[in-house]
C-alpha positions in Angstrom: 16.0 58.1 -19.4 19.6 58.6 -20.4 20.9 56.9 -23.5 23.4 54.1 -23.1 26.9 55.5 -23.8 29.6 53.9 -26.0 31.7 51.2 -24.3 34.8 49.2 -24.8 34.8 45.6 -26.1 37.1 42.9 -24.7 39.5 43.4 -27.6 38.9 47.0 -28.2 41.6 48.7 -30.4 41.2 52.0 -28.5 43.2 50.5 -25.6 46.7 49.1 -25.4 47.8 46.2 -23.2 50.9 46.7 -21.1 52.7 45.0 -18.2 55.0 46.4 -15.5 56.8 44.6 -12.7 56.3 46.3 -9.3 57.5 44.7 -6.0 58.2 41.5 -7.9 54.6 41.3 -9.1 53.7 41.6 -12.8 50.9 44.2 -13.2 48.7 44.2 -16.4 47.1 47.5 -17.3 45.2 49.1 -20.1 46.3 52.4 -21.5 44.0 54.5 -23.7 45.2 57.7 -25.3 42.9 60.3 -26.9 43.0 60.9 -30.6 43.8 64.5 -29.9 47.4 64.8 -28.9 48.7 65.6 -26.3 46.3 64.6 -23.6 45.1 67.3 -21.3 45.4 65.1 -18.1 45.7 61.5 -17.0 43.1 59.4 -15.2 44.0 56.3 -13.1 40.9 54.2 -12.6 40.7 51.4 -10.0 38.2 48.6 -10.0 36.9 46.5 -7.1 35.5 43.0 -6.4 34.6 41.0 -8.3 35.7 43.0 -11.3 38.5 43.8 -13.8 40.0 46.8 -15.5 37.2 46.1 -18.1 34.7 47.2 -15.4 35.3 50.8 -16.5 34.3 50.0 -20.1 31.5 52.6 -20.2 33.7 55.3 -18.8 36.8 55.1 -20.9 35.3 56.2 -24.3 33.8 59.2 -22.6 37.0 60.2 -20.9 38.9 59.8 -24.2 36.3 62.2 -25.8 37.3 64.7 -23.2 40.9 64.6 -24.3 42.1 62.5 -21.3 44.6 59.7 -21.2 43.4 56.8 -19.1 45.3 54.1 -17.2 43.2 51.1 -15.9 45.1 48.3 -14.2 43.8 44.8 -13.4 44.3 45.1 -9.6 46.6 42.8 -7.6 45.0 39.3 -7.7 42.9 39.9 -10.8 43.1 39.2 -14.5 46.5 39.5 -16.0 48.1 40.9 -12.9 49.8 38.5 -10.5 48.0 37.1 -7.5 50.5 36.7 -4.6 49.4 34.3 -1.9 50.4 36.5 1.1 47.6 38.7 2.4 50.0 41.5 3.4 50.8 42.2 -0.2 47.3 43.6 -0.6 47.5 46.3 2.1 46.3 49.8 1.2 49.8 51.2 1.7 51.3 48.6 -0.6 48.7 49.1 -3.3 49.0 52.9 -3.0 52.7 52.7 -3.6 52.2 50.2 -6.4 49.8 52.6 -8.2 52.1 55.5 -7.6 54.9 53.5 -9.3 52.6 52.7 -12.2 51.5 56.3 -12.6 55.1 57.5 -12.6 56.0 54.9 -15.2 53.3 56.2 -17.6 53.2 59.9 -16.9 56.6 60.6 -15.5 58.1 61.3 -12.1 56.6 64.3 -10.4 53.4 64.4 -12.5 49.9 64.0 -11.0 46.9 62.0 -12.0 43.2 62.1 -11.3 42.1 59.0 -9.4 38.8 57.2 -9.7 37.6 54.1 -7.9 34.7 51.8 -7.5 34.0 49.3 -4.7 37.5 48.3 -3.2 38.9 50.6 -5.8 37.1 53.5 -4.1 38.7 52.5 -0.8 42.1 52.4 -2.6 41.9 55.9 -4.1 40.9 57.5 -0.8 43.8 55.9 0.9 46.2 56.7 -1.9 45.3 60.4 -1.4 46.6 59.9 2.1 49.7 57.7 1.5 50.8 59.4 -1.8 49.3 62.9 -2.0 52.1 64.1 -4.2 50.7 61.9 -7.0 47.1 62.9 -6.8 45.5 66.1 -8.4 41.9 65.1 -7.7 39.9 62.0 -6.6 36.5 60.5 -6.9 34.8 57.3 -5.8 31.6 55.6 -7.0 29.7 53.9 -4.2 32.5 53.6 -1.7 32.7 56.1 1.2 35.9 57.4 2.7 36.8 55.6 6.0 39.6 57.5 7.8 42.1 55.4 9.7 40.7 54.7 13.2 42.3 55.7 16.4 42.2 53.3 19.3 42.7 49.5 19.5 42.4 47.0 16.6 38.8 46.0 15.7 38.6 42.7 13.8 36.2 42.0 11.0 33.6 40.6 13.5 33.7 43.9 15.3 33.3 45.8 12.1 30.2 43.8 11.2 28.7 44.5 14.6 28.8 48.2 13.6 28.0 47.7 9.9 25.7 44.7 9.5 25.6 45.4 5.7 29.2 44.1 5.7 28.3 40.6 7.1 29.0 39.0 3.7 32.6 39.9 4.2 33.0 37.3 7.0 32.2 34.6 4.4 34.5 36.1 1.8 37.4 36.4 4.2 37.2 32.7 4.8 38.0 29.9 2.4 34.4 28.7 1.5 34.0 30.9 -1.6 37.4 30.4 -3.1 37.1 26.7 -2.6 33.5 26.6 -3.9 34.0 28.6 -7.1 36.3 26.5 -9.3 36.0 25.5 -13.0 34.3 27.4 -15.8 30.7 26.4 -15.0 30.7 27.5 -11.4 32.8 30.6 -12.2 30.3 31.6 -14.9 27.4 31.0 -12.4 29.2 33.0 -9.8 29.9 36.0 -12.0 26.5 36.1 -13.6 25.0 35.9 -10.2 27.1 38.7 -8.8 26.2 40.8 -11.8 22.4 40.5 -11.3 21.6 37.1 -12.7 18.9 34.9 -11.2 18.0 31.3 -11.0 14.9 29.9 -12.8 13.0 30.5 -9.6 14.1 34.1 -9.5 16.6 33.6 -6.6 19.7 35.7 -6.2 23.3 34.3 -5.9 24.3 36.9 -3.2 23.1 39.1 -0.4 24.9 41.2 2.1 23.8 39.2 5.1 24.9 35.8 4.0 27.2 36.3 1.1 27.4 34.0 -1.9 24.9 31.1 -2.2 27.2 28.5 -3.5 24.5 25.9 -4.0 22.7 28.1 -6.5 25.6 28.8 -8.9 25.1 25.9 -11.3 21.6 27.0 -12.0 22.3 30.7 -12.4 20.9 32.5 -15.4 22.6 35.1 -17.6 23.6 38.5 -16.2 21.4 41.4 -17.4 24.4 43.7 -17.3 26.8 41.9 -19.6 26.4 40.3 -23.1 27.7 36.8 -23.8 31.1 38.0 -25.1 31.7 40.0 -22.0 30.6 37.2 -19.7 33.0 34.8 -21.4 35.8 37.3 -21.1 35.3 37.6 -17.4 35.0 33.8 -17.0 38.4 33.3 -18.8 40.1 35.9 -16.7 38.8 34.5 -13.4 39.4 30.8 -14.2 43.0 31.7 -14.8 43.9 32.1 -11.2 40.8 31.5 -9.1 39.5 33.6 -6.3 42.3 33.4 -3.7 43.9 36.6 -4.9 40.7 38.7 -5.2 39.5 37.5 -1.8 42.8 38.4 -0.1 41.5 42.0 -0.2 39.0 40.9 2.5 41.8 39.5 4.7 43.7 42.8 5.2 41.9 44.3 8.2 44.8 43.8 10.6 47.6 44.8 8.3 45.8 47.9 7.2 45.2 48.9 10.9 48.9 48.2 11.7 50.2 50.3 8.8 47.8 53.1 9.3 49.0 53.7 12.8 51.7 55.8 11.0 49.0 58.1 9.6 47.1 58.3 12.8 50.2 59.3 14.7 50.8 62.2 12.3 47.6 63.8 13.6 44.1 64.6 12.2 45.4 66.7 9.4 47.2 63.7 8.0 43.8 62.0 7.7 42.2 64.8 5.7 41.9 64.7 1.9 43.1 68.0 0.6 42.6 67.6 -3.1 39.2 68.2 -4.9 37.0 65.2 -4.3 33.7 63.7 -5.3 31.6 60.8 -4.0 28.9 59.3 -6.3 26.5 57.2 -4.3 24.1 54.6 -5.7 20.6 54.8 -4.3 20.0 51.0 -4.4 23.4 49.8 -3.3 22.8 47.3 -0.4 26.5 46.8 0.4 27.4 50.5 0.4 24.2 52.5 1.0 24.4 56.3 0.6 23.8 56.8 4.3 27.4 55.6 4.9 28.7 58.8 3.4 26.9 61.1 5.8 29.9 61.7 8.0 32.5 62.4 5.2 32.3 66.2 4.9 34.6 67.2 7.7 37.4 65.0 6.4 37.7 67.0 3.1 38.9 70.4 2.0 36.5 70.1 -1.0 33.9 67.4 -1.4 31.1 67.2 -4.0 28.3 64.8 -3.6 26.3 63.1 -6.4 23.9 60.2 -6.5 22.6 58.0 -9.3 19.6 55.6 -9.4 21.4 52.3 -9.5 22.6 49.3 -7.5 26.1 48.4 -6.7 27.1 48.1 -10.4 26.4 51.8 -11.0 29.3 52.1 -13.5 27.2 49.9 -15.8 23.6 50.4 -14.6 23.7 54.2 -14.7 26.7 54.7 -17.0 25.4 57.9 -18.7 24.7 59.6 -15.4 28.0 58.5 -13.8 29.8 59.8 -16.9 28.0 63.1 -16.6 29.0 63.5 -13.0 32.6 62.6 -13.7 32.6 65.1 -16.6 31.2 67.9 -14.5 33.7 67.2 -11.8 36.6 67.2 -14.2 35.5 70.4 -15.8 35.8 72.1 -12.4 39.1 70.6 -11.3 40.9 70.6 -14.6 39.7 73.8 -16.1 37.4 75.0 -18.9 38.9 72.9 -21.7 37.2 69.7 -20.5 34.1 71.6 -19.7 33.8 72.9 -23.3 33.8 69.3 -24.5 31.0 68.0 -22.4 
């Protein structure tokens, strides 16, 4: 069994806290610079739902040890970043442009970054490679497959669920039930512990992919096995600040993404291919994003590596050492031998 790697703490001195206003929204991001100067490349890591920039806590120290600079934003709607009410603000095109602006602010205009994503963050980095390819030198996703923009008429979320029943929970999240039912510190703590693997006294879960969040079980939810008490309290404080409306807006963008991605579809199939070196790391026990969903990806890439870890959806934490190893191997190939010599 792999040893547990070093990780950031909520107030870790190895990261700096910064803000940047983009499209009238204040973005909060973490910036970590390696002790060796200058850095050999820059990583931009993108979290998903329900998470924060802190979700990459096991990966950042490893990347720093490889001489890499790391940018990790709280994504739109989360943590210290603003949470606009309008769903359109959260479209993949808007987010790709926002992240390109953030990258240019940190590394300079015309420079490229390596993108990494998990959950919704994985969907973001794939689409950013389409919308803003000039910013991206390489890209990887943990758990989330690449879904190319679809030709043909609009398919709503109900239609998506008919094809992908493992996404049925998204119908609940796209509504108002969860954001209205998860309010206050106690229920927010129960929600987060439940999403991160906690159980009730009777061993019941707080979530499954067919029904979504079991709101009636939140107040009796036990501690997450994946976070310590300090980490749980950090997540609770960050989520109580604005509630779940912003984070759940990501599930309300089906139509706006389809509308905006018509532009990519009309450019032709080549515009939907990802041309930079790429890697997908699947998690063998992920019920929401099972590895089988990645089977069709190959033809859409010029260069795609496939890796798998034994973990559920929270693979960044559950299989941190293995995820880090796969990321390090990938970087040693796409960035040259200097990173490889430090593995």
